[in-house]
C-alpha positions in Angstrom: -49.7 -28.8 32.7 -49.0 -32.4 31.6 -45.5 -33.2 30.4 -45.2 -34.7 26.9 -43.2 -37.9 26.9 -42.3 -39.1 23.4 -38.8 -40.7 23.4 -39.3 -42.4 20.0 -40.2 -39.2 18.1 -37.2 -39.4 15.7 -38.0 -42.9 14.6 -41.7 -42.1 14.1 -40.8 -39.0 12.2 -38.5 -41.0 9.9 -41.2 -43.6 9.2 -43.9 -40.9 8.6 -45.1 -39.9 5.1 -43.8 -36.4 5.3 -41.5 -35.3 2.5 -37.8 -35.6 2.9 -37.4 -31.8 3.3 -40.1 -31.7 5.9 -38.5 -34.5 7.9 -35.2 -32.6 7.9 -36.8 -29.3 9.0 -39.0 -30.9 11.6 -36.0 -32.9 13.1 -33.8 -29.8 13.2 -36.5 -27.8 14.9 -37.4 -30.5 17.5 -33.8 -31.2 18.4 -33.4 -27.5 19.0 -36.6 -27.3 21.1 -35.8 -30.4 23.2 -32.2 -29.3 23.8 -33.6 -25.9 24.9 -35.9 -27.7 27.4 -33.0 -29.6 28.8 -30.8 -26.5 29.1 -33.6 -24.6 30.9 -34.5 -27.7 33.0 -38.2 -27.4 32.0 -40.8 -29.9 31.0 -41.8 -30.4 27.4 -45.4 -29.1 27.1 -47.5 -26.5 25.3 -46.4 -23.7 27.7 -42.7 -24.3 27.2 -43.3 -24.7 23.5 -44.8 -21.2 23.3 -42.0 -19.8 25.4 -39.4 -21.4 23.1 -41.0 -20.0 20.0 -41.1 -16.5 21.4 -37.5 -16.8 22.5 -36.4 -18.2 19.1 -38.2 -15.4 17.3 -36.2 -12.8 19.2 -33.0 -14.7 19.2 -32.9 -15.2 15.4 -34.9 -12.1 14.5 -37.0 -14.5 12.4 -39.6 -13.7 9.9 -43.2 -14.9 10.3 -42.9 -17.7 7.7 -39.9 -19.2 9.6 -41.7 -19.0 12.9 -44.7 -20.8 11.4 -42.4 -23.6 10.2 -41.2 -24.0 13.8 -44.8 -24.2 15.0 -45.6 -26.8 12.4 -42.8 -29.1 13.6 -43.8 -28.8 17.3 -47.5 -29.3 16.4 -46.5 -32.5 14.7 -44.6 -33.6 17.8 -47.5 -33.0 20.1 -50.1 -34.6 17.8 -47.9 -37.7 17.1 -47.2 -38.0 20.8 -50.9 -38.0 21.7 -51.8 -40.4 18.9 -49.1 -42.8 20.1 -50.2 -42.5 23.7 -53.9 -43.2 23.4 -55.0 -43.1 19.8 -57.6 -40.3 20.5 -58.7 -37.8 17.9 -56.1 -35.0 18.2 -57.1 -31.4 18.3 -54.9 -28.3 18.5 -55.9 -27.6 22.1 -55.2 -24.0 21.6 -51.6 -24.6 22.4 -49.6 -23.0 19.6 -51.9 -21.0 17.5 -54.2 -21.7 14.6 -53.3 -23.8 11.6 -53.0 -27.6 10.9 -49.8 -29.4 10.5 -50.9 -30.5 7.0 -54.1 -30.6 5.1 -55.5 -34.1 5.4 -57.1 -33.9 2.0 -53.6 -34.1 0.3 -53.2 -37.7 1.6 -49.8 -37.0 3.2 -51.1 -36.8 6.8 -54.0 -38.9 8.0 -54.6 -39.4 11.8 -56.4 -42.7 11.2 -53.6 -44.0 9.0 -51.0 -42.8 11.6 -52.8 -44.7 14.4 -52.7 -47.8 12.2 -49.0 -47.4 11.7 -48.5 -47.1 15.5 -50.6 -50.2 16.0 -48.7 -52.2 13.4 -45.4 -51.1 14.8 -46.5 -52.0 18.4 -47.4 -55.6 17.3 -44.1 -56.1 15.6 -42.2 -54.7 18.6 -44.0 -57.1 21.0 -43.2 -60.0 18.7 -39.5 -59.1 18.8 -39.2 -58.6 15.0 -35.9 -57.2 13.6 -35.7 -53.5 12.9 -35.1 -54.1 9.2 -38.2 -56.3 9.0 -40.3 -53.6 10.7 -39.2 -51.0 8.2 -39.8 -53.3 5.2 -43.3 -54.3 6.4 -44.2 -50.7 7.0 -43.0 -49.7 3.6 -45.1 -52.4 2.0 -48.2 -51.4 4.0 -47.9 -47.7 3.1 -47.4 -48.5 -0.6 -50.4 -50.9 -0.5 -52.6 -48.3 1.2 -51.7 -45.7 -1.3 -52.2 -48.0 -4.3 -55.6 -49.4 -3.3 -56.9 -46.2 -1.5 -57.1 -47.8 1.9 -57.9 -45.2 4.6 -58.0 -47.6 7.6 -56.1 -50.7 8.3 -59.1 -52.7 9.5 -60.5 -52.4 6.0 -57.8 -54.7 4.5 -59.4 -57.5 2.5 -58.2 -60.5 0.5 -59.4 -59.1 -2.8 -57.5 -55.8 -2.2 -54.3 -57.8 -1.5 -54.9 -59.9 -4.6 -55.4 -56.8 -6.7 -52.2 -55.2 -5.3 -50.1 -58.4 -5.9 -51.3 -58.5 -9.5 -50.4 -54.8 -9.9 -46.8 -55.5 -8.7 -46.4 -58.4 -11.2 -48.0 -56.7 -14.3 -47.2 -53.0 -13.8 -44.0 -52.9 -11.8 -42.6 -56.2 -13.1 -41.2 -57.2 -9.7 -39.4 -60.5 -9.1 -41.3 -63.4 -7.5 -39.2 -63.0 -4.3 -40.3 -59.3 -4.1 -43.9 -60.2 -4.6 -43.7 -62.9 -2.0 -42.2 -60.4 0.5 -45.1 -58.0 -0.1 -47.6 -60.9 0.4 -45.9 -61.9 3.7 -46.0 -58.4 5.0 -49.7 -57.8 4.2 -50.8 -61.2 5.4 -48.9 -60.6 8.7 -50.6 -57.2 9.2 -54.0 -58.5 8.3 -53.9 -61.6 10.5 -51.7 -60.6 13.4 -52.6 -56.9 13.8 -56.2 -56.8 12.7 -57.3 -60.4 13.3 -58.5 -60.9 9.8 -59.1 -64.4 8.4 -58.2 -63.9 4.8 -58.9 -67.4 3.5 -58.1 -67.8 -0.2 -56.5 -64.6 -1.5 -57.5 -65.5 -5.0 -55.9 -66.2 -8.4 -53.7 -63.2 -8.6 -51.1 -62.7 -11.3 -47.8 -64.3 -10.1 -44.5 -62.8 -10.9 -42.1 -64.9 -12.9 -39.7 -67.0 -10.9 -36.4 -66.1 -12.6 -33.7 -68.6 -12.0 -30.4 -66.7 -11.5 -26.9 -68.1 -11.5 -24.9 -66.6 -8.6 -21.9 -64.5 -9.4 -18.7 -66.3 -8.4 -15.1 -65.1 -8.4 -12.3 -67.5 -9.3 -9.3 -67.8 -7.0 -7.2 -65.6 -9.3 -10.0 -63.0 -9.3 -10.2 -63.2 -5.5 -6.4 -62.5 -5.2 -6.8 -59.4 -7.4 -9.9 -58.3 -5.4 -8.2 -58.7 -2.0 -5.1 -56.7 -3.3 -7.4 -53.6 -3.7 -8.5 -53.6 0.0 -6.6 -52.4 3.0 -6.8 -52.6 6.8 -10.1 -53.4 8.5 -12.1 -53.8 5.2 -9.6 -56.4 3.9 -9.9 -58.3 7.1 -13.7 -58.2 6.9 -13.7 -59.4 3.3 -11.3 -62.3 4.0 -13.3 -63.4 7.1 -16.6 -63.3 5.1 -15.1 -65.4 2.3 -13.3 -67.8 4.7 -16.6 -68.7 6.5 -19.3 -68.0 3.9 -21.1 -65.4 6.0 -24.0 -63.2 5.0 -23.1 -59.5 5.4 -25.6 -59.2 8.4 -23.9 -62.2 10.1 -20.5 -60.7 9.6 -21.4 -57.3 11.0 -23.3 -58.8 14.0 -20.4 -60.9 15.3 -19.6 -60.3 18.9 -16.3 -60.9 20.7 -17.6 -64.0 22.5 -18.5 -65.6 19.2 -14.9 -66.0 18.2 -13.2 -69.2 19.4 -9.5 -69.0 18.5 -8.6 -72.3 20.2 -11.0 -74.3 18.1 -10.6 -72.2 14.9 -14.3 -71.6 14.7 -17.0 -68.9 15.0 -20.6 -69.1 16.1 -23.2 -67.3 14.0 -26.0 -66.3 16.3 -29.6 -65.9 15.0 -28.8 -66.3 11.3 -31.5 -66.3 8.7 -34.4 -68.2 10.2 -33.2 -67.6 13.7 -30.9 -70.6 13.9 -27.3 -70.6 15.3 -24.5 -72.5 13.5 -20.8 -73.1 13.7 -18.5 -71.9 10.8 -14.7 -72.2 10.3 -12.2 -69.5 11.3 -9.2 -69.6 9.0 -5.7 -70.1 10.6 -4.4 -67.3 8.5 -6.7 -64.8 10.0 -6.2 -65.5 13.7 -3.2 -63.3 14.2 -4.9 -60.4 12.3 -8.1 -60.9 14.3 -6.2 -60.7 17.6 -4.6 -57.5 16.6 -7.9 -56.1 15.5 -9.6 -57.0 18.8 -6.8 -55.1 20.7 -7.8 -51.9 18.8 -11.5 -52.6 19.4 -10.7 -53.1 23.1 -9.1 -49.6 23.3 -12.2 -48.1 21.7 -14.3 -50.1 24.3 -12.3 -48.7 27.2 -12.6 -45.2 25.9 -16.4 -45.6 25.8 -16.6 -46.9 29.3 -14.9 -43.7 30.6 -17.3 -41.4 28.6 -20.6 -40.3 30.2 -23.9 -40.7 28.5 -23.0 -43.7 26.4 -25.0 -46.9 26.9 -23.7 -50.4 26.4 -24.1 -52.2 23.1 -27.5 -53.3 21.9 -28.8 -56.6 23.3 -32.0 -58.4 22.5 -34.7 -57.2 24.9 -34.9 -60.5 26.9 -31.2 -60.6 27.4 -31.0 -56.9 28.3 -33.6 -57.5 31.1 -32.0 -60.7 32.4 -28.4 -59.5 32.2 -28.7 -55.8 33.0 -24.9 -54.9 32.7 -24.1 -57.3 29.8 -24.1 -54.5 27.3 -21.0 -53.0 29.1 -19.2 -56.4 29.2 -16.3 -56.8 26.8 -17.5 -60.2 25.7 -20.7 -58.8 24.2 -19.1 -56.0 22.2 -19.3 -55.9 18.4 -16.3 -57.2 16.5 -16.7 -54.5 13.9 -17.8 -51.4 15.8 -18.7 -48.2 14.1 -16.3 -45.3 14.5 -19.2 -42.9 15.4 -21.6 -42.9 18.4 -25.2 -42.9 17.2 -28.7 -42.9 18.7 -30.6 -46.2 19.0 -33.7 -45.8 16.8 -35.8 -47.8 19.3 -34.7 -46.7 22.7 -33.2 -43.3 21.9 -30.0 -44.1 23.8 -26.6 -43.0 22.7 -24.5 -46.0 22.0 -21.9 -47.5 19.6 -23.5 -49.6 16.9 -21.8 -52.1 14.6 -20.5 -50.9 11.2 -23.3 -50.1 8.8 -23.7 -52.7 5.9 -23.7 -49.9 3.3 -20.1 -48.9 4.3 -18.7 -52.4 3.9 -20.7 -53.0 0.7 -19.4 -49.8 -0.9 -15.8 -50.8 -0.1 -16.4 -54.2 -1.7 -18.0 -52.8 -4.8 -15.2 -50.3 -5.4 -12.5 -52.9 -4.8 -14.1 -55.0 -7.6 -14.0 -52.1 -9.9 -10.4 -51.2 -9.1 -9.4 -54.8 -9.7 -10.8 -54.6 -13.2 -13.1 -57.6 -12.8 -15.8 -57.9 -15.4 -18.3 -59.0 -12.8 -20.6 -57.1 -10.5 -18.9 -57.9 -7.2 -20.9 -57.5 -4.0 -20.4 -58.8 -0.4 -22.7 -61.7 -1.2 -20.3 -62.7 -4.1 -17.8 -63.7 -1.4 -20.4 -66.1 0.1 -21.1 -67.5 -3.3 -17.4 -68.0 -4.0 -16.9 -69.7 -0.6 -19.6 -72.3 -1.4 -18.5 -72.9 -5.0 -14.8 -73.4 -4.1 -15.7 -75.9 -1.4 -17.7 -77.9 -3.8 -14.9 -77.8 -6.4 -12.6 -79.1 -3.7 -14.8 -82.1 -3.2 -16.6 -81.1 0.1 -19.9 -82.9 0.5 -22.9 -80.8 -0.5 -24.7 -81.5 2.8 -21.7 -80.1 4.7 -21.7 -77.0 2.6 -25.5 -76.7 3.2 -24.8 -76.7 7.0 -22.0 -74.2 6.7 -24.2 -71.8 4.7 -27.2 -72.2 7.0 -29.5 -73.3 4.2 -32.8 -74.9 5.2 -33.0 -77.0 2.0 -30.2 -78.7 0.0 -32.0 -77.4 -3.2 -30.8 -73.9 -2.3 -27.2 -75.1 -2.1 -27.5 -77.0 -5.4 -27.5 -73.8 -7.4 -23.7 -73.7 -6.9 -23.3 -77.0 -8.7 -24.4 -75.2 -11.9 -21.5 -72.7 -11.6 -19.1 -75.5 -10.7 -20.2 -77.7 -13.5 -19.7 -74.9 -16.1 -16.2 -74.2 -14.8 -14.9 -77.8 -14.6 -14.8 -80.8 -16.8 -17.4 -80.1 -19.5 -16.0 -78.9 -22.8 -17.7 -77.3 -25.7 -18.1 -79.6 -28.8 -16.3 -76.9 -30.8 -13.1 -77.8 -28.9 -13.1 -81.3 -30.3 -14.5 -80.5 -33.8 
C-alpha cells in the first residue's frame, strides 16, 4: 500500500478554514498518530491508520464519538495530502469507514477551494515570497472568496474585485493602506496564479487616505522608558532606537551583520528587498559583545543536540552553502529560547525571537513609565528619525538610514519636529 508523504500538513492545517477547536483537535490527533508510526517503524497509510485507531480505542477505552473524531482528523490528513499531491477529486477509498470530514454545503470545507489555496501557495513559494506575505495574501483571498461567493479561483474577475474593494471602504471603513494591500493580493493572485488580464478594475469606492502624525518620544521620555526595561529587552530597544530599525530588521539581524570595528550594522533585505548600512552606537558595543557570548553558548549547545537543524537560510543560499546554517556567522543575534518547527520545511530549529514578544515588552514598559502616548516598537524608529532631524542631520541622510524609497515619506517627521521646536502659539505673546 502506498505511503502518504505530507511533511507540510501542520502548515496546511493552520491555513485551512477549519474552526480553531477543530484545528487543535486535528493537530493533537495527527501528532499522536504520526508519532505512533515512528515508534512502530511503519509507513503512514490507510492500513496503519486503521491499526492505530483500533489500538487507540483499546488503549484509551474510548467511546465511539471520540473514535469518530480521531477518524475525522486522519481523513482530513489523507484527503489534504492527496489534493496537494495531484489535485484529483478525493474519495474516501474505503480506508477508514464511512462519513465525510465535513459537509461541503456548510462552506467550511471545499475541495475545489482547497486546491486553489494549494495552487496559490505553490506560486508564492516558487517566487520566494516571505512567509508573512504568504499568510496575508491567503487571508485576503479567503475573505474575498467568502464575501463575493467565489467557489473557484479561476472565476476571479475585475468587477468582483471592484465590488469587494468598495465593500472594504464603505462597510468595514478600512484605511487606504489596508485597501491597497487587499488590492495587491487579489491582483497578484489573478495575474500570477490564474493568468487573468484584469485590465481596468473600475471606479470602486476608495478608502480615505488619512494623514497620521507619527508618535515620537522626547529624550526625557526615552530615558524614563529605558528605565523600565531590563536585560536583553533593554539592549534590543536601545539598538532599535540607535539605528532606526524596523522590528523585523532588528529581529533578523545575524552575527555577521555586526561590524564592531566600523561601528555599523548591515540590514539585509529590508523593506523592498534592499540592503543598507546603519550606525552601531559606541555605548552598545560592550553590551553587544557580552550578549553574543551568551548566544554563542546557546549555539554550542544546539550543535551537540541531535535532531536540530541549522538556522533558516533563504532557499538559494541553503542550496549553495549547505552547511552555512550551522555556521556561527549566520546565527540570529536574538535567538528564541525555545526550539520550534519550521512551518515550511517541518525541521526542528531555533528561530529568532518572535516580534510579539518584543512588542509586548515595549508596550508594557511605556505603560510602566507613565507615558501618555501609545508606545510601540515603531515609536523607537520614529524617535530616531525625529531626533536626528532636530540635531540638524540632512533629510536625505535620514532617508537613507531609514531605508525610505521617497524623501516624501521621511518628510512626515518634519511636522513633528516643527511642532516641537521654534514655533510659538500667538497666545504666548498676546
